[in-house]
N, C-alpha and C positions, 0 to 999 in steps of 0.2 A: 535517611535511609542509607545503609551501607551498599557499596557497589564493588563487585568482584569482576575483574577483566581478565579473561582467558588470553594470555599473551605468550604462551609457549610453543606455538606452532611454528614449523619451519617454512611453510609456504612454497612448496616445490614448483607450482605453476607460474610463480612470478619471479623466478630467479633471474630473468633477463634484466629486471629493473635493479635488483641488488641481491647478492647471494652471501654477503659477508656480514650481515646484521639480521636480527630477527624480523620476521615479517611486519609486526606491528610498529617497528622503527623505520620502516621505508619512508623517506620524506615525500611529502606531497604539498605542493605550493609552500615549500620552504619549512615545513614542520613535520615531525613524524605522525604517522596515523594516530598513535596513542595521544599525542598532545592535542590534536583536534578533538579526540574523545574526551580528554580531561577538561578541556576548555568548555565544552558543552555541558558536562556534568557540573562544573563549578557555576555556570550561568544558572542552573537549575537549584543551586544550593546543595548539591550532593558532593560533599568534600571528603567523606570518609571512604577511602579507596584501598582495596587490596588487589595487587597485580600478581597473578599466577605466572611465574617465568619458568623457562625450561631451556630451549635451544638458544645459546648465545645470550642468556638472560643478563649477563653482566652488563651488556650495552644499555639495557633498560634501567637497571639500578644506578648505574653511573650518570645517566642522563637526568633521571627524576629525582633521585635521592629520596629524602623523606617527604617530598612534595611541597616543602616550604616555599620554594621560589615560584611555585605554580598555584599558590593559594589553597593547597589541599593538604591532608594528612594521608600520606601514601605508606602502606606496609606491603610486604612481599611474602609470597609462598613459593618456595623453589622446588620443583619437581626434579628428583634425582634420576627418575625414569618416566617416560611418557605415561600420563594417567588418563589420556582421552579428554573429551570436552566437559567431563563432569567428575572424574575421580577425585580431583582435589578437594571438591566440596565436602567429601566425607572426612578430610583430614585437617581442614581449617578450623581452628579452636574458636569457641565463643561466637558463633554466627547468630545474628539476630533473628527474631521470628520471621521477618520478611527482608529480602534483600535483592538488589538488581544484579543480574548476571549478563555480561556483555561478551560477545566475540571480539577479540582484539584486532581484527582486520577489516572493520567496516567504518565508513565515514557516515555520520548522521548528525542531524540537528533537530531534536524533538522536544516538545513541551512534556517532561516527564510527569509533571503534576496531573495531567489528564490520565496517563497510564496508571499512576499509583492510585488515584481515586477509583478507576475502573476496577483494579485489583481488590481493593478494600470493599467496594460495593458488591462485588461477586463473591466475596468470602472465598477467593481461589486459592488452591494449593499452588498453582502455577498459572501465570499469565504470559502468553507468548505475543509479542508484537508481530503482527502479519501485515503484509502489503502486496499489491501487485508489483511484478517486475517485468523487464523486457526480455527475459529468457526463461519463462515458466516451464518450457519443454525440457529443460535439464535441471530443474530445481525440484526439491521436495515441496509438495503441496499439502495445505491444511484445509479441511472441511469443518464447518461449524454450523450450528442451528441458529434459530432466531433469537436465542438467549445468549449467543456467542460462546456456548460450550463447544469445545472441539469434539467432532464426532468421527473424524477419519484423518488418515495420514498416509499420503502416498510417497514413498521414497523415489528417488530419481530412477531407479530401475524397474519400478512397478509399472505394470501395463495400464494404460489410460486411453480413453476415447475423447470425451468431452469433459472439460474440468473448469472450475472457477479459478482464476489466476490470483491465488492468495498463497503467499510464500512465507515461510519462517524467516524473519528479518535478522535474526541474531541478537535480539534484545529480549530479555526475560525478566519477570519478577517471580522469585521463588520463595516458598516458605520452608522453614525447618521441619514443619509438619509433613510436608511433601517428601522430603528426604527420609524421614523416619518411617514412612510408609513405603518406601522404595529401597529396601535393604541392598547394600552393596554386594554384588555378586562376585566381583574380583576388583583388582586394583585399577584396571583400565576401564572406564566407563564411558560410553557414548551417550550424551544427554538425550538426543532425539530417540535413537533406536532402543536404548536399554532402560530408560526410565520414563520419558515423557510419552511416547507412543503406547507403551504397555499400560499406562495409567489412565488412558482416555475413558475407559468404562466406568470409572468412578464419578464422572461428571464434574470433576473438580478442576479440570484443565480448561482455560478459557483463551480465546483469541481476541486480542485487542487490535482492531483494524485501523490503520492510520495511513494517510497519504503523504506524510512527512517524508523527508529525504533520509533514506537508509540505503547504502549500497556497499556491497562487498568489493574487495580489491583483488579478487582471485586471479585475474589475468591481466596481461598488459593492456588489453583493450579496455577493460573496465577501469583500470588505473588512469588511462588517458581520458576517459569519459568523466571521472570524478574530478580530476584536475581541472578540466574545462568548466565543470559546473561550479566548483568552488570560485574560480576566477570571474565567472559570470554572475555570481550572487544568488544562483538557483539553490544551493544547499541551505544557506541561511534563510532565504525568503520562504521556504516551505514549512517553517516551524509554526504550528498552529496557534501560538500566542500572537502571531502577526496576522493581519488581514490577508486573506488569500484572494487570488484571481482565478476564475474558472471559465472554461468553455462548457456550457450546458449543451448537450447534443440530443436531438430527436433520434429515434431508432429507425423506424420504418420510412424508407425512402431517403434517408440521410446516411446511416451506416450500412443498412442492408437494402437490397433491391425491393422494390414495391410491386407486387403482383398479387394482390389480395392479402388477406390476414395470413400470418405466419402461424401455423398451428402444430408444426412438427420441426424438430431440429433439422431434418432433412431439407425443409423448405427455406432454410436461412442461408442467404448468400451475400457476402460482403459486396458493396457497390465498388466499382473500379476505383482504385486509388484511395479508398477509405482507411485502410490500415496505415499507409504512408502518411495520410493527413493527420490521423490521430498520433502517430509517432512524432510529428512535427509539434503538435500541441503539447505532448509530454515533454519534449526537449526544450520548449520555450518556458517551462516552469508553470503552465496553467494546469489546474486540476481538470481532468476530463471526466465529466459526470453525465451519465445518460438519464434523460427525463422523457418518459415515454408513456403515452395512453395505451393501455391494453384492455380494451373492452371485450376481448375474447374471453376473459375470465367471467364477466357478468353475463355474457351471451351464452356461456356454457360450452363454447367451443374448445377451451383449453382449461385444465386445472393448473393449480400453482405448481405442481411438481414438474409438469411438462414446460411451463413457462421457464422455470428454473433451468431446465435442461437446454432450452433454446438459448438462454443467456450464457450458459456454459459453452455451448457451441460458438457463440459470438467471441467469448473471451479466448477460447482456444484458437480460433482463426486469426484474431488480432495478434496474439502471442507469437504465432509462427512468423509474424513480420516485425517482431520486436516493439509492438504497440500494446497499450493497456488502457482500460478505463479505471478510474478510481472508485467509482460507485455507480450503482444503478438504482433509480427510483422510478417506480411505475404505479399508474393509477389503474386499479382493476374495475372501476365503476363504469356504468353507462346508464344514462337516465331513461332511454327509450325502451319500452316493454313490448312484449309480444313475440319473442323469439322461442322457438322450441328448445327446451332444455336449459332455458336461462335461469340464473341464480338470483331470486328476488332480493336477497340481502345486499346484493351489489348494484341493484337498480335504483340508485339514489343520485340526487343532484349534490355532488360532493364539492369539496374546496380544492381538490388536487387535479381534477381533469382539466387539461389544457383547453381553452386559453386562460383558465384561472392559474394563478402563480404558486398554488400550494406546494408542489413538489420542489420548485426552485427555492422557495423560502425555507422548506425543511432542510434541503441540502446546505443552504447558506448558514442556517443556525448550527448545524452539525459540524461544519468545517470552517467556520469563521470567515465566510466569503464576503468580500466587498462587492456588492452586486453592481455598483457603478463602474467597476473595473473588469466586468465580466460580460460574456457573450451568450446569447441563446440562439442556437443554430438549428434550423429545421427547414423542411421543404414545403410546409403549409402555413396558411395564415394563422391557425391556432398556435403554432410554435412562436411566430413572430409576436403575436399579441400577448402570449404568456410572458416572453421576455420583457415586453413593454410594461406589462402590469407589475412585474417584479423589480423593474428599475434596471434591467440589463440593457446592453446594446443588442437590438434584435438583428439577426442575419437571416435572410430568406434565400433558400437555394431554389430559385424558380425565375422563369422569365415572363410570368404572367403579369398582366397590368395591375398596379397596386391601387387601392383606394386612397382617397385624398389624405386621410389621417395617417397613411403609411408611406407617403411619398419620399420620406428621408431615410427609409430603411435600406441599408446596403443589400444588394442582391448579388448572387454568384451562380454560376452554372452548376456547381457541385461542390462537395466538401473539400476537394483537392484545391480548387481555386481559392476558396476561403482561407485554407491553411497557408497557401503561399502569400496571400495578402497579409495574414496575421503575422507571419515571419518578417515581412517588410515593415510592419508597423512596430514590432517589438524586438527586432533584432533576429538574425538568422538562427535557426535551430542549431543547438550544439551537436 
């Protein structure tokens, strides 16, 4: 599959790092951002590359040439005037039916085969790689349904209350059919605002959610963070072709305070230090995945839409502190009957309700998680036993006396204490 890299931007927010070269040529750990991108593409067998150049583009051409020294075939499209983030696509000749489109200012290491398979399976016009990040409050946010179709798009300036922390990562797969159905209004075209967002109603725009490492270089602070992550091996280790390590997190009593069932977003309140603890987990390169029993569904206390809003409140509050979870798995079942308003279809003895390991095993399969390198953290015996049943290291946030078969389980007073211990075991968070 052909790859097009948009590398014509000036990068005004990061001029303190370098102002005499194009933003994609800024060196990081001894190599330009573009070279990191090209190395990842080559590793995935994606060697047919066109780089769109503009501002100081000669630096890019001189460095990469025809790509021969980098194991790739590189061609160029030169913008004589700025065409936005998509205008050049309408002027490049002989585009294939599907192609990858990358922002030239991001560092990533992903398994493209997964995203390409997803794109083909969905028969998508456009597939957008999306992920949680540590600054969702100033990012454009994507909403999608259970079939991964994009259903909403919040620009940075749009009003928001509670939201799912899912951000456009700057990696796309587009089809020429998509471009043909989005006629070019003028020469300068914004990919997000002018053609992707207006096309949502077709049902042909899909969100590919991945926890792999993708981070932009828009500010000096993010530049420093990515540099540290490359040096610490976090960038390469998050590629889903490699076994992942995860911290599976119970929700009630672990992430949020426990005072009865949470049935409204207004009832959800983070425990003291939870956001900082999850930020530490993020920084150490672990996937942070919520694993939670939610019998309120079966009991009829909460519907799925309200539960989704509660989880959006959780992600919003975490995001305010620069923390995020990579995914949320919940069990809606409850085997005991006799509650007013209960939903009989969910009153079953399932395989996912903790202490059974079903949700953990599902997450492990989805994200290629090595359970032996992972932790299940919760405040109850069900959580610890679910971790044991799945083959994780169980962690109990409790001071109660343990039964004989759990005497070796590590215990901590709260999530903060666990996160500090985890950092000691695996190196300080970057």
